[in-house]
N, C-alpha and C positions, 0 to 999 in steps of 0.2 A: 351555612352562608346564604341559602336561598331566602331565609326569613329576614335578612337585613333590610331589604327594600320594604317589606311589609311593616317592620318595626319603625323605620323612619317615617313611613306614611302615617302610621298610628300616632307618632309624636307630633307630626304636622297637624293632624286632626285635633289632637288634644290642645295644642297651642291655639288653634283657631277657635275651638269650642270654649276655651277658657277666656277668650277675648283679651289676650295679652295686648297691651298697648305697645306697638312696635316703634313708637316715638320715644318711649322712656328708655333709660339706660339698660334696665333689666330685660325689657322686651326686645331691644336690639340684640343683646347678648344671646338670649334664647333663640331668636330667629336665625342668627348667624351660626349658632351651634347646630341647630336642626338642618340648616342648609349644608353645612360642612359634613354632617353625618350622611346626608343624601349623596353628596359628591363622593365621599369615601365608599359608600355602599355600591355606587355605580362602578367605581374603579376596582373594587374587590371582585365584582361580578365579571368584569372584563378580564381580570387576571385569572380567575377561575376558568374561563373559557379558553384562554390562551394555554393554560396549563393542561387542560384536557386535550387540546389539539397537539401539544408537544408530547404528551404521553402516548397518544395514538401513533404519532410519527415514530417515536422511539420503539414502540412495539412492532411496527412494520419493519423497521431497520433490523430489529432483533430476529424477526421471523426470516427476513432475507438472509441474514448472516447464518442462521441455523441451517437454512437450505444450502447455502454455499459450503458450509463446513461438512454437511452430509454428502454433498456431491464430491468434495475433495477426498473425503474418507473412502467413498466408493471407488474413486479413481486410483487411490493409493493402496487399496486392500491387497491386490495381487502382487504388488511390487516387492514387499518384504515378507511374504508369506513363509511361515515355517521357521523363522529365526527370531531369537529374542534380542539380538544385537543389531540394531538398525545401522549403527555407524559402520560396521564391517561390510554390510551389504552395499552401502553408499560408496565406500572406498573401493569395493570390488568393481563397481560400475566405472569408476574413474581410473583405477590402477589395476591392470591385469598383470599378474606376476611381478608386481613392484615397478613396472615401467609406467612412466607418466604418459597418459593418453591425451592430456589436455592440449598438447601442441599439434595434434593431428587435425588436418582440414579435410572435410569430406565434401565433394561436389554435390550440387543439388540433384535430387532424384530425377532421373529421366529414363526414357526407354533406350537411350544410346548405351550399348555395352562397352564402348571404348573409353568412357570416362573412368578415371581411377582416383583413389584417395592419395592425398599428398601429405608429406611431412615437412614442416618448416625446419631449416637448418641454418647454421652460421658458418661462414668461412673462417677457419682459424688464422688465416693470413691477413685478410682485410677486414674481418669482423662484420661483413655485410650479409644480409639474409637472402636465402634462395630456397626453392622447393625441390624435393626429390620424390620419386614415386615410392610408395610403400611396398611395391612388388619387387623392387631392386634387392639384390643380395645384401645381407648385413656385412658391413666392413668394406663395401665397394668404394672405389676411388672415383672422384668426379673432377671435372675442370670447373673451377669457379667461374660463373658467368660475368663476374665483375672484374676480377684481377687476372683471370686466366691461369692461375696456378693449379697444379694437380694436388688435390687434397682429399682427406677423409673428413667429411663435414661433422660438425658438432650439433647434436639434436637441439632444437629450439625448445627451451623450457621457460616457465615464468621467471626463473632466476637470472637467465642470461638474455632474455628478449630485449630488443631495443624499445625504449619508451618514448612515445611522441610527446612533445612539449607544445603548448599553445603558441601560435605565432604572435609576435609583438604587434601591438596595435599602435598605429601612428596617428 
């Protein structure tokens, strides 16, 4: 494609050297064709430059993606080490002895030893949510903070959790 500009220049030189009459119909036609070829040559060169820039950009994105994938693999190497079944390892992180751990809330890390982990619960009487300490005995009875009834709470799970709905806009 680099030779297009040179070839168009050669055609212009031939046309001038042949002393074409640019006032005649054939001369006008030839001059217009050579001019069009010059414009097309310039356009092709601009497209080639843009394509080179685009290829450079795509290559840099590919290199960045390769680096990110390598960093992610390095971070994940020790997570599932020694097992062929990654799904079981992931499930073990979420479900210990079959119990759903997704409903547990853990306070932010701090130096204060009195902070404890909490579990979300639902009152079986009023169906409102409240929290209990994970350190409490299993099967303990509580007074619902909403209705005041003595209850054994139901653990909050994704299946029974209340779902917020967007407020109506007026």
